[in-house]
N, C-alpha and C positions, 0 to 999 in steps of 0.2 A: 552760949549754951549748945551743946552738942545735939546734932540732929539724930533722934533716936531711930527714925525710920531708915536712914542711911547706914547707921550702925548696925542694925539688925539685917539689912539686905546683903545679898551675896555680892562681893566686890565685882564679879564678872558681869552681873546684871546692871549694876551701876554704870560700869564703863559703856555697856551696850546701849543703855538708855541715853547716855551723853552723845555717844557716836551713833546716832539713830539712822544713818545712811552713808552711802559711799558715793563717789563721783560717778555720774552717768557717763557712759561711753558707748560708741557705736562700732560694731564689728561687721565686717563685709565677708560673708561666706560664699561657698560656690553657688547656693541657690538662694539663701536668705540674708537679708540685711537685718541686724538685730540690735536693739538698744538694750543695755543690760546695766544693772546697779544693785546694790544691796540696801534694803530697807528694814526698819525695825518692825516686827510682827508682835503685837501685844499678846496675842493668844498663846504663842509659844515662848515669848520672853526672849527672843534673840533675833539677830540679824538673818534675814533670808534673801536669796538671790532672786531678782525678778528680770525675766527676759520678755521683750515685746518685739514682735516682728514689725517691720516697717514697710515691707514690700508694697503694701496698698497705698503708701504715700506717693508712689511714682517710681520713675527710673532711678537707677543707682546714681547717676550724675546729679540728679535733682537733689537727692538726699545729701550727697557729699557737699553740694554748695550750701546747705542749710544745717549742716552737722552741728556747728557751734551753737546755732540758735536753738535747735531741738535740745541739745544737752543742757543749755542754759535755762531753758524753760522748765525742764523737769528738776534741775538743781534748786531752782527758786521755789518750786512747789514743795520739794522734800524739806527745804530749810524752814518752810512755814508749817511743817507738821503733816503734810500730806503723806500717806502710805497706801500703796496699791493693795495692801492686805487689810486696810480698814474699810469695812462696809459702808461707813458714814461719809467717806470720801469719794469723789468722782472717780470712775474707772479710767484706766490708762487709755482705753479706746476713746473715750469721750474727750480727753486732753488732746489726743492726736487729731480727732475730728476737728476740734476748734482750731488747731494749728493749721490744718490743711485748708479749711475755709478762710482763715485769715490771709492766706497766700493766693486765693482765687483773684482772678483779674477784676479790678474795680469797675471796669466798663468794657463794653464790646464795641470797638471801632472798626470801620471798614478798611480795607487794604489801602485804598487811596488816601484816606485820612491819616493812617498810621505812617505811610511813606512820606506824607507831606510834613508831618511832625519831624521825621528823621532828617528830611532836606533842610528844614529850618534849623535844626540842631547842627547840621554840617556848616551851614552858613555862619552860625554863631561862632563855632569853633574856628573858622578862618579869621573871623574878626578879632577873636582872642589870640590870634597867631599861634594856636595849638595845632591847626592842620594847615597844610599848604594849599595854594589855589589849584595846583596840579591835582593833588589828591581830591579836592572837592569835584573838579571836572570829571575825574574818573568815577567817583561815587555817583554823580548825578547821572551818568551814562548807564551805571548799573541799575539805578532807581527806575529809569525810563524803561529798561528792558523788562525789568520785574513787573512794573505796573502794567505793561503791555501784555504779559504772559498770564497774569491772574485777573479773575473777575474783579472789578473795581469795587463793587458793593459787597463783596464777600468779607465776612467778619475775619479779621487778621488772625484771631485765635483759632480759627478753623483751618488755617493753613497747615497741610500735613506734609511729611517728608516726601511723599510720593509726588505732590505738586512741585516741590522745588527740584526733585530728580528729573521730572518732565521738562522743567525749565532749562536745566543744564543740558539735557539731551537735545533740546532744541537748538541750543547754541553749538553743540558738537555737529549737528546736521548741517550748519551753516558753515562748516570747515573752519571754525575758530580754533586757534591753536590750544593745545593741552594746557600750556602755560597760562593763557588767558582764562580758560575755564577754571583752573585751580584758583586763580585769583578771585574769580567771582564766587566760588564756594567759600573761600575764606571770608569774603565780605558778607556773604549770607549769615554765616555764624556770628559775625559781629554785629549785624544790624538787628538780628532776632534776639540776641543777647541784650542789646540795648533795650528792646521792647520788653523784655522780661523784667528788667530793672525798673521799668515804669509801669509795670502791672498791665501791659497791653495783651500779653499772652501768658499762658500757663508754663509752657516749656519752650525749648529752642528746637524746632523741627529740622534745622540745618545740621545739627551736631552728628547724626549718624552718617551724613554724606561723606564719603571717603574721596580724597583728592587722587589723581592719577600719578602714579610713580614715574617720572620722566627719566628716559634712558640718558645716562651720564655720557656726555660727549668725550670721546677719547682724544685728548689733546685739543688745543685751540688751533684752528686753520690759520694759515698764513698766506698772504698774497705773493704771487710770483712777480718777478720784475716786470713782465709784459702787463699783467694785470694792474699793477701800480701805476706804470707809466701811461697806460690807456686811461685810467681813472683821472689822473691828473690832467691830461690833455683834454678829455671831455668836459671836465669841470671848467676849464679856461675857455674852451670853445663855446660854452653855453652861458659864460659870464657869471658863473658862481664863484667869484674870486674870494669872498669872505669864507665861503665853506672849503674852498682850496686851501686857504691859509690854515684852517682848523685842521684839515687832513695832514698838511705839511707838519704842523706842530705835533700832531699826535705821532707821526711817523719818525720825525727826527729828534724830538725833545722828550717824548714819553710822558708828557704831562697829562695826568689823568683827567677825564671829562669833568669830574667834580672839583678839580682844581682849576681847570682851563677857563671856565665861565667866570671865575672870580679874578683872573689875572687883569691888572690895571696897567695902563700905559707907562706910569712911572716905574713899574717893575722892569721895563725893558731898556736896556742900553745898546742902541744900535751901533755905537762906535766900538764898544767892546765885543758886540755880537753875543750878548748874554741876556737872560731873563732871570730875575730872582723870584724864587717861590718862598714867600714868608711862612713862618711857622703857622700863622693864624689860618692859612688856607691849605697847608700841606697836609697830606694823610698821615705822615709820620710825625707831624707836629715839630718838625725841624726846618730852620731856614737853610735854603741851599740855592746855588746858582747852577744853571745848566746852559750849554752852548747853543747859540742859533746859527746853524750853517748858513752860508752865503745865499743859498736859494731861498730860505726863509726870510732873511733880511731883505733881499731884493723885492719880494712879494709885499712885505710890510711897507717899504718905501714907495712901491707902486700904488698902494692903497692909501698913502698919505698918513699913516699911523703916527709919524713923528710930528704931525701938525695938530694932534689932538691934545686936549688937557691931560695932565698927569692922572687926575682921578677917574678919567673915563675908562670904561671897561672894554678890553680888547675884543671881546665877543659879547656885546650887550644884546639888548632886545632885538630880535630879528637877525641875530648873527652879526649885526654891525657894530662897529666901534662907536660907543656913545656913553652918556651919563647913566643910562638905565640898565640895571643888572639883567642878565638873561637867566638862564637855568641849566643845569647839568644835562637835562634830557634833551635839549634842543639839538645836539649833535646826532645822537642816535635817532631822534624822530626825523629829521632831515634825510638821513640815510635810509630809513625804512619807507619814507614816502616819496623820495625823489631820485635815490640812487639805486639801491638793490631792490628793485620791485618791477612788476610787470609795467612796461612802458616807461620805465625810469632811465636814468642816465646810463646805468650799467647793470641791467637786470641779471646778467649771468652770475654775478657774485652772490645772488640770493641762494641759487642752487648749492653753492659751495659752502653755505653758512658763514660767509664773510660778513662781519659787522664793522661798525665804525672803529670799536676798540681793537679790531684785528690789526689795525694799522700800527698801534704800539708794539703788538708782539712780532709783527713782520719786520718793524724797524730794528728791534733788538736783535732778532735772528740775522737778518742781513748784515748788520754792523759786525757781529761776531764772525760771520762767514767771510767778510771782506778783510779779516785780519786785524781789526781794531782791538787792542789789549782789553781783556776782560775787566781789568780794573777801571779803565776809562769808561767802558760801557756801564759799569755799576755806578760810577759817579754820575753819568748822564741820567741814568734811570732812577737814582736816589733810592737804591734799595736799602732795606733795613740794616743790613749788616755793614753798612759803610757809615763811619762816624762823621756826622756834620754838625757844624756849630749851631746853636739855638739863638744866634743874634737875629733880632727882627730887622726886616727891611734890607736896604742897601748898605752893606758894610764891606770895607776894603778887605777885611780878613777873610772873606768868603771867596773861594777859588772855583773857577769852572774849568772843565777840560779844555786845554788850548788846542789840542790836536784834531778838533772837529770843525774848525772854521771853514775849512775847504772841502769838508766831507760831502759827498754827493751820492 
């Protein structure tokens, strides 16, 4: 039986009644952040646009982070028959107030307790193998500094941006490098974001803090012949033969630190004067061989590398050849703490900006200047534009540049 009411209604009103609302969306203007949508107004019998300012909810980044949730909440209300134009329904301001209250911190905890929770979280991430032990040590040092800078009983929700800026300024006063301070700023944004997710703080006070723009270094400095010879001689005189080997490897073979600490004894063939870099540890994911000049092979024999097991790491824990793997930062860390520093083996290198990785750049430059063909240098450096086979491990099809065995 036909519906008489529908037959007698105007078609437009029937459609408008069925489509009683539109999808809510948030727009970000110059001054205002606005939630807008269309809802059916029974008094006028048509859809009307409703605009609701959201400025009072908080800063724009806070609203952006919860944009989907705000729109979903209003969409659910509209689908249930709610209308901002119906006096019998709650006003939009009431809905937003409830939303704002639902996102308030569920508890007020002290700075010391909040940081302890984060320390426990970091420990758990290391156990889950999501975070490295080196990263954990770095974060724990940041936590200790922040704990010392803020009142321990201060509610963490009361920490303001100005408190964190004062914390950063204090580190700058200690002549800590801009790079280090930028790292701490990034960590602050991360840790307070973590606290927001767990309801410990309302917002992230670290977000407004800007990092310093570091001046780009014009080219990478290289070592002179005198500097290189002096460095190698001093390392030998002071008995740092393992680190001397690392420096020789970096200068002559160009194996990157992130690859070098994973090189195993079985990758080395002293008779052939080669070392194989398997695809699994190579930056370009390709297996290749590079040549070991006689000076490198001689030091390896002096250190007894050939008497170690094949699965031992050339630069294991403590830079010594052994079964325990080291890490990629050990080379640069030794350089900063014992070589190019005040009271170090060669402090003059610090002023020139010479770092451990400079040995690789210096080696390539020196090799080209000494007339070694560029194709041979590219093979030794394993640059991306050289085709190398992707066979894993020691394969006879892999070739290493022959002309470097007597290179000095």
